[in-house]
All heavy atoms as TSV, in Angstrom:
chain	resi	resn	atom	element	x	y	z
A	1	MET	N	N	101.659	114.635	93.326
A	1	MET	CA	C	101.077	115.924	93.012
A	1	MET	C	C	102.159	116.829	92.447
A	1	MET	O	O	103.229	116.934	93.010
A	1	MET	CB	C	100.479	116.533	94.281
A	1	MET	CG	C	99.914	117.917	94.046
A	1	MET	SD	S	98.946	118.520	95.409
A	1	MET	CE	C	100.151	119.449	96.306
A	2	ASN	N	N	101.900	117.445	91.347
A	2	ASN	CA	C	102.835	118.380	90.744
A	2	ASN	C	C	102.402	119.804	91.041
A	2	ASN	O	O	101.239	120.156	90.881
A	2	ASN	CB	C	102.904	118.185	89.233
A	2	ASN	CG	C	103.539	116.863	88.881
A	2	ASN	OD1	O	104.439	116.412	89.564
A	2	ASN	ND2	N	103.068	116.249	87.828
A	3	VAL	N	N	103.355	120.610	91.456
A	3	VAL	CA	C	103.097	122.015	91.762
A	3	VAL	C	C	104.141	122.837	91.032
A	3	VAL	O	O	105.312	122.475	91.008
A	3	VAL	CB	C	103.203	122.267	93.284
A	3	VAL	CG1	C	103.018	123.732	93.614
A	3	VAL	CG2	C	102.198	121.415	94.042
A	4	ARG	N	N	103.734	123.894	90.434
A	4	ARG	CA	C	104.685	124.787	89.780
A	4	ARG	C	C	105.683	125.305	90.805
A	4	ARG	O	O	105.353	125.511	91.972
A	4	ARG	CB	C	103.960	125.971	89.151
A	4	ARG	CG	C	103.032	125.582	88.056
A	4	ARG	CD	C	103.808	125.453	86.788
A	4	ARG	NE	N	102.906	125.211	85.679
A	4	ARG	CZ	C	103.264	124.549	84.615
A	4	ARG	NH1	N	104.473	124.094	84.502
A	4	ARG	NH2	N	102.420	124.350	83.641
A	5	ARG	N	N	106.933	125.501	90.371
A	5	ARG	CA	C	107.978	125.924	91.296
A	5	ARG	C	C	107.637	127.256	91.970
A	5	ARG	O	O	107.866	127.426	93.161
A	5	ARG	CB	C	109.317	126.037	90.568
A	5	ARG	CG	C	110.431	126.342	91.530
A	5	ARG	CD	C	111.777	126.129	90.907
A	5	ARG	NE	N	112.765	126.403	91.928
A	5	ARG	CZ	C	113.853	127.102	91.733
A	5	ARG	NH1	N	114.128	127.544	90.538
A	5	ARG	NH2	N	114.688	127.320	92.697
A	6	TRP	N	N	107.063	128.190	91.245
A	6	TRP	CA	C	106.754	129.492	91.847
A	6	TRP	C	C	105.696	129.358	92.938
A	6	TRP	O	O	105.737	130.070	93.936
A	6	TRP	CB	C	106.367	130.527	90.791
A	6	TRP	CG	C	105.069	130.270	90.080
A	6	TRP	CD1	C	104.891	129.561	88.927
A	6	TRP	CD2	C	103.780	130.710	90.494
A	6	TRP	NE1	N	103.560	129.533	88.588
A	6	TRP	CE2	C	102.850	130.242	89.535
A	6	TRP	CE3	C	103.315	131.456	91.557
A	6	TRP	CZ2	C	101.489	130.490	89.627
A	6	TRP	CZ3	C	101.949	131.707	91.650
A	6	TRP	CH2	C	101.059	131.222	90.688
A	7	VAL	N	N	104.771	128.391	92.782
A	7	VAL	CA	C	103.771	128.159	93.822
A	7	VAL	C	C	104.442	127.543	95.047
A	7	VAL	O	O	104.195	127.943	96.184
A	7	VAL	CB	C	102.631	127.253	93.311
A	7	VAL	CG1	C	101.666	126.898	94.430
A	7	VAL	CG2	C	101.905	127.905	92.159
A	8	GLY	N	N	105.329	126.588	94.811
A	8	GLY	CA	C	106.081	125.981	95.907
A	8	GLY	C	C	106.920	127.008	96.648
A	8	GLY	O	O	107.024	126.976	97.877
A	9	ARG	N	N	107.506	127.928	95.899
A	9	ARG	CA	C	108.316	128.989	96.502
A	9	ARG	C	C	107.453	129.866	97.407
A	9	ARG	O	O	107.860	130.245	98.499
A	9	ARG	CB	C	108.988	129.804	95.404
A	9	ARG	CG	C	110.178	130.566	95.857
A	9	ARG	CD	C	111.015	131.174	94.732
A	9	ARG	NE	N	110.263	131.713	93.608
A	9	ARG	CZ	C	110.356	131.273	92.356
A	9	ARG	NH1	N	111.172	130.287	92.050
A	9	ARG	NH2	N	109.652	131.818	91.393
A	10	LEU	N	N	106.247	130.182	96.952
A	10	LEU	CA	C	105.332	130.992	97.769
A	10	LEU	C	C	104.900	130.258	99.035
A	10	LEU	O	O	104.825	130.849	100.111
A	10	LEU	CB	C	104.084	131.357	96.962
A	10	LEU	CG	C	104.232	132.426	95.898
A	10	LEU	CD1	C	102.932	132.563	95.125
A	10	LEU	CD2	C	104.616	133.760	96.517
A	11	LEU	N	N	104.618	128.975	98.897
A	11	LEU	CA	C	104.099	128.209	100.025
A	11	LEU	C	C	105.175	127.729	100.999
A	11	LEU	O	O	104.949	127.722	102.206
A	11	LEU	CB	C	103.314	126.995	99.513
A	11	LEU	CG	C	102.065	127.304	98.701
A	11	LEU	CD1	C	101.470	126.030	98.136
A	11	LEU	CD2	C	101.053	128.042	99.556
A	12	ALA	N	N	106.323	127.316	100.462
A	12	ALA	CA	C	107.327	126.672	101.319
A	12	ALA	C	C	108.644	127.419	101.407
A	12	ALA	O	O	109.463	127.105	102.263
A	12	ALA	CB	C	107.576	125.256	100.814
A	13	GLY	N	N	108.877	128.367	100.524
A	13	GLY	CA	C	110.141	129.095	100.544
A	13	GLY	C	C	111.072	128.641	99.436
A	13	GLY	O	O	110.900	127.567	98.848
A	14	GLU	N	N	112.070	129.458	99.166
A	14	GLU	CA	C	113.000	129.203	98.058
A	14	GLU	C	C	113.792	127.915	98.250
A	14	GLU	O	O	113.946	127.129	97.329
A	14	GLU	CB	C	113.946	130.390	97.890
A	14	GLU	CG	C	114.982	130.204	96.797
A	14	GLU	CD	C	114.399	130.034	95.399
A	14	GLU	OE1	O	113.302	130.573	95.130
A	14	GLU	OE2	O	115.020	129.355	94.569
A	15	PHE	N	N	114.315	127.679	99.455
A	15	PHE	CA	C	115.148	126.492	99.662
A	15	PHE	C	C	114.365	125.210	99.401
A	15	PHE	O	O	114.852	124.312	98.713
A	15	PHE	CB	C	115.744	126.451	101.069
A	15	PHE	CG	C	116.539	125.203	101.301
A	15	PHE	CD1	C	117.813	125.077	100.765
A	15	PHE	CD2	C	116.011	124.138	101.999
A	15	PHE	CE1	C	118.542	123.913	100.936
A	15	PHE	CE2	C	116.725	122.972	102.183
A	15	PHE	CZ	C	117.999	122.865	101.653
A	16	ILE	N	N	113.184	125.095	99.952
A	16	ILE	CA	C	112.376	123.886	99.753
A	16	ILE	C	C	112.020	123.709	98.283
A	16	ILE	O	O	112.083	122.597	97.753
A	16	ILE	CB	C	111.102	123.923	100.618
A	16	ILE	CG1	C	111.461	123.984	102.102
A	16	ILE	CG2	C	110.199	122.739	100.321
A	16	ILE	CD1	C	112.227	122.800	102.626
A	17	ALA	N	N	111.680	124.798	97.611
A	17	ALA	CA	C	111.360	124.714	96.182
A	17	ALA	C	C	112.580	124.232	95.398
A	17	ALA	O	O	112.467	123.371	94.524
A	17	ALA	CB	C	110.889	126.061	95.660
A	18	MET	N	N	113.758	124.760	95.718
A	18	MET	CA	C	114.971	124.348	95.029
A	18	MET	C	C	115.315	122.892	95.360
A	18	MET	O	O	115.628	122.093	94.474
A	18	MET	CB	C	116.152	125.238	95.409
A	18	MET	CG	C	117.426	124.875	94.674
A	18	MET	SD	S	118.876	125.749	95.272
A	18	MET	CE	C	119.072	125.047	96.884
A	19	ALA	N	N	115.227	122.529	96.639
A	19	ALA	CA	C	115.564	121.171	97.051
A	19	ALA	C	C	114.632	120.156	96.396
A	19	ALA	O	O	115.052	119.048	96.056
A	19	ALA	CB	C	115.497	121.053	98.566
A	20	SER	N	N	113.399	120.534	96.205
A	20	SER	CA	C	112.429	119.623	95.619
A	20	SER	C	C	112.584	119.465	94.116
A	20	SER	O	O	112.104	118.495	93.544
A	20	SER	CB	C	111.012	120.126	95.912
A	20	SER	OG	O	110.797	120.170	97.294
A	21	THR	N	N	113.236	120.420	93.471
A	21	THR	CA	C	113.314	120.377	92.011
A	21	THR	C	C	114.723	120.216	91.458
A	21	THR	O	O	114.882	119.787	90.326
A	21	THR	CB	C	112.713	121.649	91.399
A	21	THR	OG1	O	113.418	122.790	91.884
A	21	THR	CG2	C	111.239	121.778	91.752
A	22	GLN	N	N	115.762	120.547	92.231
A	22	GLN	CA	C	117.100	120.566	91.665
A	22	GLN	C	C	118.124	119.672	92.359
A	22	GLN	O	O	119.044	119.191	91.726
A	22	GLN	CB	C	117.639	121.992	91.655
A	22	GLN	CG	C	116.861	122.909	90.747
A	22	GLN	CD	C	117.410	124.324	90.768
A	22	GLN	OE1	O	118.374	124.634	91.442
A	22	GLN	NE2	N	116.782	125.195	90.006
A	23	ILE	N	N	118.004	119.475	93.660
A	23	ILE	CA	C	119.015	118.720	94.392
A	23	ILE	C	C	118.831	117.230	94.141
A	23	ILE	O	O	117.718	116.707	94.196
A	23	ILE	CB	C	118.944	119.051	95.895
A	23	ILE	CG1	C	119.294	120.513	96.113
A	23	ILE	CG2	C	119.878	118.145	96.689
A	23	ILE	CD1	C	119.179	120.966	97.556
A	24	ARG	N	N	119.932	116.550	93.873
A	24	ARG	CA	C	119.893	115.117	93.627
A	24	ARG	C	C	119.629	114.359	94.914
A	24	ARG	O	O	119.986	114.784	95.998
A	24	ARG	CB	C	121.226	114.643	93.064
A	24	ARG	CG	C	121.483	115.102	91.664
A	24	ARG	CD	C	122.789	114.612	91.132
A	24	ARG	NE	N	123.168	113.327	91.689
A	24	ARG	CZ	C	124.299	112.714	91.423
A	24	ARG	NH1	N	125.157	113.254	90.616
A	24	ARG	NH2	N	124.584	111.552	91.954
A	25	GLY	N	N	119.054	113.199	94.783
A	25	GLY	CA	C	118.820	112.338	95.934
A	25	GLY	C	C	120.121	111.726	96.429
A	25	GLY	O	O	121.162	111.828	95.790
A	26	ALA	N	N	120.077	111.096	97.560
A	26	ALA	CA	C	121.254	110.468	98.148
A	26	ALA	C	C	120.917	109.033	98.530
A	26	ALA	O	O	119.757	108.681	98.706
A	26	ALA	CB	C	121.699	111.247	99.375
A	27	SER	N	N	121.948	108.234	98.656
A	27	SER	CA	C	121.766	106.846	99.039
A	27	SER	C	C	122.395	106.611	100.407
A	27	SER	O	O	123.466	107.130	100.709
A	27	SER	CB	C	122.438	105.938	98.006
A	27	SER	OG	O	122.445	104.604	98.469
A	28	ASN	N	N	121.736	105.813	101.222
A	28	ASN	CA	C	122.309	105.458	102.509
A	28	ASN	C	C	122.887	104.047	102.489
A	28	ASN	O	O	123.185	103.469	103.530
A	28	ASN	CB	C	121.267	105.618	103.628
A	28	ASN	CG	C	120.037	104.783	103.399
A	28	ASN	OD1	O	120.073	103.769	102.726
A	28	ASN	ND2	N	118.919	105.203	103.975
A	29	ALA	N	N	123.076	103.487	101.295
A	29	ALA	CA	C	123.562	102.114	101.150
A	29	ALA	C	C	124.931	101.911	101.797
A	29	ALA	O	O	125.182	100.872	102.410
A	29	ALA	CB	C	123.620	101.720	99.675
A	30	LYS	N	N	125.823	102.878	101.687
A	30	LYS	CA	C	127.159	102.741	102.266
A	30	LYS	C	C	127.089	102.643	103.797
A	30	LYS	O	O	127.761	101.815	104.403
A	30	LYS	CB	C	128.034	103.920	101.849
A	30	LYS	CG	C	129.482	103.757	102.207
A	30	LYS	CD	C	130.318	104.886	101.620
A	30	LYS	CE	C	131.779	104.708	101.930
A	30	LYS	NZ	N	132.601	105.761	101.342
A	31	ALA	N	N	126.259	103.465	104.420
A	31	ALA	CA	C	126.096	103.405	105.875
A	31	ALA	C	C	125.422	102.107	106.292
A	31	ALA	O	O	125.791	101.511	107.306
A	31	ALA	CB	C	125.295	104.601	106.380
A	32	GLN	N	N	124.465	101.667	105.511
A	32	GLN	CA	C	123.800	100.410	105.841
A	32	GLN	C	C	124.770	99.245	105.768
A	32	GLN	O	O	124.803	98.397	106.657
A	32	GLN	CB	C	122.623	100.162	104.896
A	32	GLN	CG	C	121.444	101.061	105.161
A	32	GLN	CD	C	120.305	100.823	104.194
A	32	GLN	OE1	O	120.492	100.426	103.050
A	32	GLN	NE2	N	119.095	101.095	104.649
A	33	LYS	N	N	125.574	99.219	104.722
A	33	LYS	CA	C	126.498	98.099	104.521
A	33	LYS	C	C	127.682	98.156	105.478
A	33	LYS	O	O	128.016	97.177	106.139
A	33	LYS	CB	C	126.996	98.107	103.078
A	33	LYS	CG	C	127.866	96.927	102.730
A	33	LYS	CD	C	128.269	96.949	101.274
A	33	LYS	CE	C	129.173	95.778	100.954
A	33	LYS	NZ	N	129.589	95.784	99.553
A	34	GLY	N	N	128.342	99.310	105.571
A	34	GLY	CA	C	129.561	99.419	106.357
A	34	GLY	C	C	129.356	99.525	107.849
A	34	GLY	O	O	130.195	99.066	108.629
A	35	LEU	N	N	128.247	100.119	108.272
A	35	LEU	CA	C	128.029	100.363	109.694
A	35	LEU	C	C	126.890	99.538	110.286
A	35	LEU	O	O	126.663	99.572	111.486
A	35	LEU	CB	C	127.718	101.853	109.923
A	35	LEU	CG	C	128.765	102.843	109.428
A	35	LEU	CD1	C	128.242	104.267	109.553
A	35	LEU	CD2	C	130.051	102.674	110.204
A	36	GLY	N	N	126.172	98.849	109.436
A	36	GLY	CA	C	125.020	98.094	109.908
A	36	GLY	C	C	123.868	99.004	110.321
A	36	GLY	O	O	123.005	98.619	111.091
A	37	TRP	N	N	123.869	100.203	109.780
A	37	TRP	CA	C	122.851	101.198	110.112
A	37	TRP	C	C	121.542	100.893	109.406
A	37	TRP	O	O	121.523	100.406	108.291
A	37	TRP	CB	C	123.354	102.580	109.682
A	37	TRP	CG	C	122.352	103.678	109.857
A	37	TRP	CD1	C	122.090	104.352	111.002
A	37	TRP	CD2	C	121.503	104.222	108.854
A	37	TRP	NE1	N	121.116	105.294	110.784
A	37	TRP	CE2	C	120.739	105.231	109.466
A	37	TRP	CE3	C	121.298	103.964	107.512
A	37	TRP	CZ2	C	119.798	105.976	108.780
A	37	TRP	CZ3	C	120.354	104.707	106.840
A	37	TRP	CH2	C	119.628	105.699	107.469
A	38	THR	N	N	120.444	101.147	110.069
A	38	THR	CA	C	119.135	101.052	109.429
A	38	THR	C	C	118.376	102.339	109.715
A	38	THR	O	O	118.479	102.903	110.812
A	38	THR	CB	C	118.307	99.855	109.936
A	38	THR	OG1	O	118.170	99.956	111.348
A	38	THR	CG2	C	118.958	98.532	109.575
A	39	PRO	N	N	117.610	102.823	108.755
A	39	PRO	CA	C	116.857	104.053	108.970
A	39	PRO	C	C	115.749	103.849	110.008
A	39	PRO	O	O	115.229	102.744	110.176
A	39	PRO	CB	C	116.268	104.371	107.597
A	39	PRO	CG	C	116.369	103.127	106.812
A	39	PRO	CD	C	117.442	102.289	107.412
A	40	ARG	N	N	115.415	104.923	110.699
A	40	ARG	CA	C	114.355	104.871	111.713
A	40	ARG	C	C	113.004	104.591	111.072
A	40	ARG	O	O	112.165	103.895	111.635
A	40	ARG	CB	C	114.309	106.198	112.466
A	40	ARG	CG	C	113.269	106.220	113.582
A	40	ARG	CD	C	113.326	107.504	114.361
A	40	ARG	NE	N	114.616	107.571	115.028
A	40	ARG	CZ	C	115.136	108.674	115.544
A	40	ARG	NH1	N	114.489	109.813	115.462
A	40	ARG	NH2	N	116.302	108.653	116.131
A	41	TYR	N	N	112.780	105.148	109.893
A	41	TYR	CA	C	111.508	104.981	109.189
A	41	TYR	C	C	111.772	104.312	107.847
A	41	TYR	O	O	112.771	104.584	107.202
A	41	TYR	CB	C	110.824	106.334	108.984
A	41	TYR	CG	C	110.588	107.060	110.291
A	41	TYR	CD1	C	111.412	108.104	110.673
A	41	TYR	CD2	C	109.573	106.664	111.141
A	41	TYR	CE1	C	111.216	108.751	111.887
A	41	TYR	CE2	C	109.371	107.302	112.352
A	41	TYR	CZ	C	110.194	108.344	112.722
A	41	TYR	OH	O	110.002	108.979	113.914
A	42	ALA	N	N	110.842	103.472	107.429
A	42	ALA	CA	C	111.020	102.736	106.179
A	42	ALA	C	C	110.981	103.642	104.948
A	42	ALA	O	O	111.592	103.331	103.933
A	42	ALA	CB	C	109.957	101.647	106.064
A	43	SER	N	N	110.277	104.774	105.054
A	43	SER	CA	C	110.192	105.682	103.922
A	43	SER	C	C	110.191	107.122	104.416
A	43	SER	O	O	109.905	107.392	105.589
A	43	SER	CB	C	108.919	105.425	103.103
A	43	SER	OG	O	107.781	105.922	103.800
A	44	TRP	N	N	110.474	108.044	103.517
A	44	TRP	CA	C	110.445	109.455	103.889
A	44	TRP	C	C	109.029	109.884	104.243
A	44	TRP	O	O	108.822	110.749	105.092
A	44	TRP	CB	C	111.045	110.328	102.787
A	44	TRP	CG	C	110.248	110.355	101.507
A	44	TRP	CD1	C	110.422	109.552	100.415
A	44	TRP	CD2	C	109.158	111.231	101.192
A	44	TRP	NE1	N	109.504	109.870	99.444
A	44	TRP	CE2	C	108.710	110.908	99.890
A	44	TRP	CE3	C	108.517	112.261	101.870
A	44	TRP	CZ2	C	107.665	111.562	99.270
A	44	TRP	CZ3	C	107.467	112.912	101.245
A	44	TRP	CH2	C	107.055	112.567	99.960
A	45	ARG	N	N	108.039	109.246	103.633
A	45	ARG	CA	C	106.651	109.594	103.945
A	45	ARG	C	C	106.309	109.246	105.397
A	45	ARG	O	O	105.643	110.011	106.090
A	45	ARG	CB	C	105.698	108.890	102.989
A	45	ARG	CG	C	105.703	109.475	101.596
A	45	ARG	CD	C	104.700	108.769	100.685
A	45	ARG	NE	N	104.623	109.412	99.403
A	45	ARG	CZ	C	105.364	109.091	98.354
A	45	ARG	NH1	N	106.242	108.109	98.441
A	45	ARG	NH2	N	105.225	109.731	97.214
A	46	GLN	N	N	106.764	108.099	105.858
A	46	GLN	CA	C	106.532	107.719	107.246
A	46	GLN	C	C	107.264	108.664	108.198
A	46	GLN	O	O	106.732	109.026	109.253
A	46	GLN	CB	C	106.981	106.283	107.482
A	46	GLN	CG	C	106.107	105.261	106.819
A	46	GLN	CD	C	106.639	103.850	106.983
A	46	GLN	OE1	O	107.738	103.631	107.492
A	46	GLN	NE2	N	105.862	102.876	106.539
A	47	GLY	N	N	108.467	109.065	107.837
A	47	GLY	CA	C	109.215	110.018	108.660
A	47	GLY	C	C	108.525	111.361	108.735
A	47	GLY	O	O	108.448	111.976	109.806
A	48	PHE	N	N	108.029	111.865	107.601
A	48	PHE	CA	C	107.301	113.140	107.584
A	48	PHE	C	C	106.061	113.052	108.470
A	48	PHE	O	O	105.774	113.963	109.244
A	48	PHE	CB	C	106.882	113.485	106.154
A	48	PHE	CG	C	107.762	114.498	105.499
A	48	PHE	CD1	C	109.117	114.337	105.423
A	48	PHE	CD2	C	107.205	115.641	104.948
A	48	PHE	CE1	C	109.915	115.256	104.808
A	48	PHE	CE2	C	107.987	116.583	104.327
A	48	PHE	CZ	C	109.353	116.399	104.255
A	49	THR	N	N	105.321	111.959	108.345
A	49	THR	CA	C	104.110	111.780	109.148
A	49	THR	C	C	104.445	111.801	110.635
A	49	THR	O	O	103.783	112.481	111.418
A	49	THR	CB	C	103.406	110.479	108.771
A	49	THR	OG1	O	103.075	110.510	107.384
A	49	THR	CG2	C	102.140	110.260	109.574
A	50	ALA	N	N	105.484	111.078	111.022
A	50	ALA	CA	C	105.879	111.039	112.433
A	50	ALA	C	C	106.340	112.427	112.896
A	50	ALA	O	O	106.027	112.830	114.015
A	50	ALA	CB	C	106.993	110.017	112.624
A	51	MET	N	N	107.065	113.143	112.057
A	51	MET	CA	C	107.540	114.472	112.424
A	51	MET	C	C	106.369	115.435	112.621
A	51	MET	O	O	106.383	116.234	113.562
A	51	MET	CB	C	108.476	115.011	111.332
A	51	MET	CG	C	109.057	116.368	111.649
A	51	MET	SD	S	110.140	116.970	110.367
A	51	MET	CE	C	108.962	117.366	109.085
A	52	MET	N	N	105.371	115.346	111.787
A	52	MET	CA	C	104.233	116.249	111.869
A	52	MET	C	C	103.365	115.962	113.091
A	52	MET	O	O	102.655	116.846	113.570
A	52	MET	CB	C	103.390	116.190	110.595
A	52	MET	CG	C	104.128	116.619	109.352
A	52	MET	SD	S	104.892	118.237	109.500
A	52	MET	CE	C	103.458	119.264	109.388
A	53	ARG	N	N	103.442	114.756	113.629
A	53	ARG	CA	C	102.649	114.401	114.801
A	53	ARG	C	C	103.282	114.862	116.106
A	53	ARG	O	O	102.662	114.803	117.144
A	53	ARG	CB	C	102.444	112.892	114.856
A	53	ARG	CG	C	101.518	112.424	113.769
A	53	ARG	CD	C	101.254	110.959	113.867
A	53	ARG	NE	N	100.352	110.553	112.813
A	53	ARG	CZ	C	100.205	109.317	112.407
A	53	ARG	NH1	N	100.894	108.346	112.972
A	53	ARG	NH2	N	99.370	109.034	111.437
A	54	ARG	N	N	104.526	115.285	116.056
A	54	ARG	CA	C	105.219	115.724	117.287
A	54	ARG	C	C	104.675	117.019	117.778
A	54	ARG	O	O	104.213	117.876	117.197
A	54	ARG	CB	C	106.708	115.894	117.032
A	54	ARG	CG	C	107.385	114.572	116.863
A	54	ARG	CD	C	108.848	114.782	116.741
A	54	ARG	NE	N	109.463	113.503	116.408
A	54	ARG	CZ	C	110.731	113.367	116.150
A	54	ARG	NH1	N	111.529	114.393	116.154
A	54	ARG	NH2	N	111.223	112.206	115.881
């Protein structure tokens, strides 16, 4: 779903609007390889769903 930035700013605030449109993604590959770390959730969508159920 695409939402105009100004609508996102109204609904979620400036930081979330900026993070959703300007901040680059990150990789956890180094932690997975070097530390044997695995994420708690397979995807960010699953993590969001679990967080919202708390």
